[in-house]
N, C-alpha and C positions, 0 to 999 in steps of 0.2 A: 750578546755583548752588553756589558753593563756600562751605562753612561756616567761619565764623571762630570758633575756640574758643581764646582765649588762656588761658594758665595764670597762676596768681597769681605764680609765680616770674618769668615773662616780664614781667608788668606791673611788678613791683617793680624789675626790672633796667632798665626804661625810665622809672623814676621816676613810674609811674602807680599809681592805686589803683582797684579795682573797686567799684562800688556794691553789687553782689550777687554772692555766691558761688553757683555752681550746683553743688550736691552731687549727683553722678551716681548714686552707689550701686553695689553689686555687680551687681545685675541689669542696670541701665542701661549698665554698662561691659562686661559679659561675655556676657550672654544675647543671642543674635542677634535674637530678636523684640523684646526690650526696648530694644535699640540704636536701633530705629526710633522709639521713643517719645523717646529722648534726642535724636535728630536733629530731631524735630518741635519739641521745646522750644527747641533751639538756633536753628532757623529763625525761630521767633517772636521770640526775644530779639534775633537779628541784625536782623530786619525792623524791629523797634521801636527799634533803636539803644540797647538797654539795655547799660550798661557792666558786663559780667559777666566772670567768669573761673572756671576750674575748678582743682582742686588737681592733677589729672593723677595721676602716679605717687605723689604724696604723700598721696593719699586712701586710707584703709584702710576696711574694713567698719565700719559704725557700732557694731557689737556687738549689734544687736538679736537675731539668731538665738541667739547664745550666752546672752544674758540670759533669753530666753523658754524656752530649753531647761534653764535652771537653773544655768548656769555663770557665776555672778556674777564670779568672779575673772577669767576671760577677757574678759568684758564690760568690766570696769573697766580692764584693761590696754589694750584697743583704744580705749576712750573717752579715756583719759588721753593716749594717743599722738596721737589726732586733735585733742584740745583744745589740746595743745602747738603743733601745726602751725597750727590756726585762730587761736589767740591771737597766735602769732608774726607772722601776716599782719594782725593787728588786724581780723579779720572782724567785721562788725556784722550783716549781713543774709544769710540763706541761703535759697535756693529749692531744692526737691527734688521729683522726680516719683514718689518712693516714700513712701507713708504710714508705712512702718515706720521709715525714716530720719527722716522728719518728726517722728514721735512721740518717737523716742529723742533726737534733737538738741534738740527743743523742751522736753521734759518731764524728761529724765533726765540730760542733760549739765550743767544749771545746778548741781546739788549737787556736781559734780566740778570746778567752776570754768569751765564753758563757757557763758557767757551770751550768747545771740544772738537776734535776731528771726528766727524760722523760719516760712516760708510754704510751702504746697503749690503746685505749679505752676498748679493751677486758680485759686487766689486771686490769683496774680501776673498771670495772663492776664486775669482779670476786671478787675483794676486797670488794666491796659494799655488795655482797651476803654473803661472808665469815664473815663479821662483823655484819650481821643481818640487814643492812639498806635497803636491797632489798629482798623481798620474792617472790619466784616463786612456792611455794608449791601449789599443787592442780590445777595448770594451765592446761587447756585442749586444748589450741589453736592449738598446733601442734601435739597433742598426737598421737603416732603410725605412724607418717609420716616418710618417709625415707629422710634423709638429708645427703648430702656429703659436706665436707669442702675443699675449694681450698686454699692452703697455699700461701699467698702473699710472694714473694721472700724476700722483705726487712723486713718482720716480722719473717718468718721462718728461711731460710738458713742464712740470714745475721745477725740475732739477737737471734736465738735459742728460739723464742717464739712459741711453738707448743701447749702447754697444755691449756693456758687460753681460747682461742676460743672454743676448743673441750669440755672443762669442762662446759662452758656456754651452748653449744648445748645439751649436755647430760642432763642438768637440765630441758630440755623442754619435757622430757618423750617421746623421739623420738628414731628412730633407726639411729645411725650415721654410715654411710657406707663409708669406705675409698676408694679413688681411687687407682689404682695400683701404680701410682706415687704420693707419698704423703710424708709429713714431709721432711726429709733430701734429699729425692730423688724426691721432687716435681718438677713440670714443670712450667716454667714461663707462664703467660697469654699472653705474647707478647707485653706488654705495658712498661715494665721497661726499664731503661737505656735511657730514652728520646725517645724510639721507638714509643711511643704514638703519637708523634708529627711529624712523617715523613712518607713518602710513603714506602710501603713494598719493599724489594729487591726481585730479581728474585728467584723463587722457585716454588714448585708444591702445597704448601698448607700454609695457614696462621697459625701462632702459636696458635692463639686463637681458631681456628677450631679444631686443634689437641687436645688442652686442653679440649674443650667442649666435644669432643668425649670420652675422659677419664671419664668425669662426667656422660655422658649419659649411659656409660657401667654399672654404679652402679644402674641404674633404680631408681634414687632418684627423688622426686617431687620438692625438693628445693636444689639449689646450694647455700651454704652459703659462704660468703667471708668476709674479714676484710679490704678491700682496695677499694677506689673509682675507681681506674684504672682497677683493676681486675673485678669489678662489670660491668663496661662498656664492657670490652672484652668478658666476659662470656655471658652477655646479647646479644651482637652481634652474638656470636656463637650459642646461642639458636635460635635467629631469622633466622640465616643461615640454621639451621636444621629444621626450621618451627615448633618449639615445644613450642612457647610462651604460647599457651593455656594450656599446660600440666605442664610446669616447670617454677618455679619462681627463680629469682636470688635475694637474699636478704643479706644485711649486718647482721652480728651477732647482732649489736645494734638494728636493726629493729626487729629481731626475739625476742629479750628480751623485747623491748618496747611493742610489740604486745602481748606477753605472759603475761606481767604484767598489760596489759590493760591500758596503759598510753596514 
């Protein structure tokens, strides 16, 4: 199946407008593993005939890593540049598969002049199911499997989005097993706050190893997440535990795209 991914510029040239802008994010654009998540989201949007577009080369980093690392100046420069582009296309609604972009666009762009309705991809997919545009009835792909969900910090504790990803997982006819630290007491994967891009400080254990141990305790065969950073950290944790042949780390969008046979 060929993926249809129009850009905002192409749509404008054809006199069309997109209902939703898909903000891909740096990870989703450049990281080979995260590109698979991007493709899963696009497959779902295509399948449901959602009129969406991407910015393509006009999209720059949201500025989240710079801001978290304390470089407010760089953050504002990146944000203002993006806001100029988004406002130029009169964007109203944005969906993203990255909670870091989601949080930044939703909560930090408004004060710089960027007012948009921003949703996480799990929220959009849930809406597509609720409105009957996406059907998962009778899917057997993951039937009976044990799945645990790792809450991304910027999705859960920062923005109170706990139910959308879990509702989607439960639609797969699986056993959703919660880790002992979940929802409001969830533990970071170790990548947030720009920690992804620096060397670890002194200590006796990496955060992602600690978090992976939480997941292993549930005896799940799949660790689901909704963030490309979390995906990397949990995958590294599984490799460290030498469990790659037994346990998969998959984004919720990948689970849904597989179950819907897209």
